[in-house]
N, C-alpha and C positions, 0 to 999 in steps of 0.2 A: 655771649661773652661780654664781660664788663669793659667798657671803653677805658683807655689809659687815663682819661681825665678823672675817673672815679676809683682808680686803684689805690689801695692803702697797703704799703709794704707789710708783709707778714699776715695779711688779712684775706680771708676768702669771702668775697661778696656773694651773698645768697641771692642769685638772680634766677631767671627762668632756666638757664642751662643747668645750674646746680640743682634746682628743684626737680628737673627731669632725671638727672643723674641719681639723686637721692630718694626718689619717690618710694621705692620698696623699703628702704631703710627707715624713712620717716613714718611710713605707714605702719611698719612693725613697732616702732617706738610708741606710736599713738595707741597701739593695742595694749600697751602696759597700763592704761587707765583701769583696766579690769584686773583685779587681784588674781583671778584664775589664770589669766595669760602670763602674769609675772611668775607664778608658780610653775607653769608649764615650761617657760623659758629656762628657769633655773634647773628644772629636771633634765632638760636636754637642749642646751643652747644651739648646738649645730643643727638639729632637726628643726628647731623653731626658726632659725635663720633661713634654712632651706625652704620651709613653708612659704616664706615671703619672697623668695627668689633673690636673696642678697648676693652680690658679687663676691668673689674671693677676697678682694681688697677690703670690702665692707666687713666680711666675716672675720678677717684677720684683725682688723681694728677692734671689732667687738671682743674677740678673744683676749686682746691685749688691754682692754678697757681704755683705749686711747681716744679720748674725746676729740682731740685736735685732728687725729687721723680720720675720725668719722666725719668731721666737718670737711676735710679735704676730699672725701668721697661722696659728698652731697648731703651730709647731715645738716639739719637746721637746729640751732641751739635750743630752741623751744622744745622740740621733740626729743632731742638728746638728753635734756634734763630728766625726762621720764625714764630713760635707760639708766642714767647715772643714779637716780633715786633708788633703783632696785638694790644698789650696793651701798646705800647710805651716803652718797655723795650729794652735795648741794651746789648751788651756783658759785659759791666762793671756792669750792674745790675745783670747779671747771675754770674759773677765772685764774686761779693759781697755776693750773696746767697751761693755760693760754699765755701767761706772762713768764713762765719758767721760774716761779717762786714757790715757796711753801704756802700753805693756806694761811698761816699766821702772818707771814710777810705781806701776802695779798690783802688780808684783813687790815693790817696796819696802814697800807696804802689807801684803802677806802676811808678809814678813820681820818687820816691826814688830809684827805681831799674833802672831808665833810660829808661823806655819804653814809 
């Protein structure tokens, strides 16, 4: 568990506890490096999630395409980007979801910040 000194309101710190909680989810997302696995997932998402032993909370967040929910159940943004990519989502889509803005609003914030 992250010590209070390092807590950031509204942010899930990916530490050892989160890594253990999200191991199966992150392992599944890593499997999406292989096109055949992405196709198999799209054919039967629930069976693919069961194959990796995802919890019901993780499976629900997968069904809802809720990246923030996946982070809350142990997902790591690096691996979740592989999941999001299946649906044509990029890191700006994820950033928009994290900040509660549209992708265009999020992009404008990045431009304004010089990134």
